[in-house]
N, C-alpha and C positions, 0 to 999 in steps of 0.2 A: 632433460628439462625437469626441474623440480618446482613447479608452480605452487604458490600458496592457495590459489583459488580452486575450489572444488570443480573438477571437469564438468562441463555443460552448464555451469552456474555463472559464467562470466558476464560482465556487462556487455551491452551490444549497441551498435549504431546502424540504422538502416536508412540510407539517404533517400529523400524523395523531394517533394515540392517545398515551397516556402512557408507551409504550415507545419509546425512541429508538435509532437506529443512527447512529453517527458513522462516515462513510466517508472513508478516507484513501488518496489516490493514491500513485503510486510516484515514484522517482528520475527526474527530468527530465520527468515526466508532468504530468497536469492533472486537475482534478475530473471532467472529461468521461469519463475511463475508469471512473469509479464511478457515472456518471449512470444507466445502464440498471439497474444493481443497485438504486440508490436508488428508481427509479420502480417496480420490481417489488416491493420491500419496502414501499413506501408504499401500493401497491395491496392489500397484505395488512393494512393498517391502521397501519403503524408511521410515526413521525416520523423523517425522514431528513435529515441534514445532511452535505453533501459539502464538506470544507474545501479551501482552496488553500494548500499549503505555501509558506512564504516563498521568494521568488525563482523560483517556477514559473509557467508559463502566461503569461509576459510576454516577457522577453528572456534569453538565456543568461547575459549578464554580470550580471544581477540574481541569478542563482543562485550565481555565483562569489563574490559578496559575502555570501552567506548561510552561517550556521554550523549545525551539527547541533542546537544549542540553540534556534535560530530555528524549526527544524522541530518540535521537541517543544513549543515555545511555541504554534505554530500549532494543534497537536492540542489542547492545553489550552484555548486560546481557543475552539475549536469545541465542546469538551466543555462549557465554561461557558455558552455560548450555548444549546446543546441542553438543558441542565438547566432552562432556563426553560420548555421545552415537554414535558419527559419526566421521569418519576420513576426509570425504569430505563434504563440506557444500555449498549448493546453497542458494542464497537469492532470495525470491520471494515476491513482494509487490504490493499492489493495491493502486492507486491514490497517496496520500502522502506517503504511504508505498512503492510504486514504486520508488518515488524520494529518499526515505531513502535507499532503496536497492542499488540504483545507487551510492549514496554518500558513503555509508558504505563499498562498495566493494573496495574503495580506502584506507580504514582503517583496514579492516579485510581480512583474507585470505579466499577468496571465489572461488569456482570452476567455478561459473557462476551466472548470474543475470537474473531473469524473472521479467520484470517491466511492469505492466498492468495499463492502464488508467492514466498514470502519467502526471502531469502538468509540462510544461516547465517554465511557469510563471503564475501569477495570471491573471484571465480574465480581470480585470480592474487594471493594475499594478500601485500601488502607492508605494513610499518609505516606508519602515517599520516604520519610525518615524512618518509619517503622519497617518498611521493606528493606531499606538500606541496612538497618540494624540486623534484621533477620538473615541477611546475606553472609554475615560473619559466622553464622551457625549452620547455614544450609546453602551450598553453592548453586545447586540446580534443583529444579522442581519439575515433576511430570506435567505434560501439557494437558492431558485428560486421563481419565481412568480407563478409557477404551483402548482397544488395540489400534496400532497405526493403520490409517486408511479406513477406519470404521465409519467415519462420517462422510465418505466420498460416495458419489453415485457412479462415477466412472472409475472402476477399480484399476483398470489398466493405466490410466493417467496418474493414479496415486502411487504406482509402483516406482516411477522414476522422478517423483517430486523431490526436490532438494530443499531441506531445511534442517536446522539443528534438532536432534531428537528430544532435547530437554530445554526448558526455559532457564536461562541464567537469572537467578533471583536478583542479583545486583542490577541487571538490566531492566528488571521489572520496576525498580525505583525510578529509573530514567524514563520509562514509558509512562509512569504515573505523572511525572512532571510535564512531559510532552503533551499528554492528554489535557492536563489543566491549562496549558498554554493554548491548546486548540479550542477548548471550551470558551476561553476568554476572547478568542479571535472570531468565533462564529458570528456574533452580531456585527462585526466590523467588515465582513466579507462583502465586497461590492461586485465581484465577478459572478456570472451565471454558474450555478452548481447543479450537477446531475448526480443523484445518489442511487446506488444499486445494492441490493442485499438479497440473500436467499432466505426464504421463510424457514428453511431447514438447516440454518446455520446454528449448530449447537455450541460452537466455540465463542462466537460473538453474536448473541441472540438478536433477532431482527428489531427488537424495541430500541436498540442503539440507533438505528437509522431514523426512527421516529423522533427520538430526542434531538438528534442533530438537525433534522429538518425543522423542528419546532423552534430551535434556537437561531436559525438563519433568518435574517431580516431582509435579505435581498429578495426582490420580487420575482426574478427569473430563477426559480428553483423547481426541481422536479425529483420524483422518487419512483423507483421501479423495483418490483419484486420478481425474482425467479424462483422456481420450485425445485427443479432437479439438480440441485447443487448443494454441497456442504459449504464450508467457509471459503475455500479457494475457488471463487466463481470464475476466475480467468483460466482455469485448467479443468474444471469439472464438466459434467455432462451437458449443461446448458450454456457453455461458454460462447457458442455462436450467437445466442440471443443477447448476451452481455456485450459482445463486440458490436453488434448491430445498433444497440442503444447508444453506445459511445460514438459510433460513426455518425448516426443521425444528429446527435447533439453537436458534434464538431462541425458537420456540414452546415448546420443552421447558423453557426456563429463565426465561421472562419472568414467571411468576406467583410 
């Protein structure tokens, strides 16, 4: 067997009751970063589907060929599959997956959105065309100046985390467009939103959550901070708290 997908990073479906949770991973990430959350929510009775966004969990050059519309299509495909098992669907995403969950809640019928560690904008915002132009001269860029795993509280969990080691610059242009689409969609969101962020997220600083929260006009919106986590709150030390917040949000709205 010569599978394209990185082992342990495959998409997953965990059948449960007629309330479904669509779990969406982040930029350069993989369904694996949403797996523990899916298993937790499935143990609460929910049907959980973890999608693999186009170009992810295989090879970085696959991501370079992907466009932001491929990522929204991946979410829509997952939603349509989950509709076969669930009558009520919640969108839950991490990082870029959180941005996708917010944007797609204006395009799909969702009962609620759990958006975690989501960016409002790029840390060093440039127009998409400038990033696209730069990609002709630089294919990949380092994620941070720190050593891998430096921002994690749970060092063991960081060791088997699956993501591409570098950011494809061309994909950064697609992310810039996606985030612009998300920002435009925020005032149009009508479904309840739960935002979660770590105060110690150095990759997407917590002020991003504040800006998203301020842009939301829906009255049913909430925000929660965790402390003992880096960016990947679904796998880091305080993941249990994150899962409980999501569970309580879903329980309140599922009926």
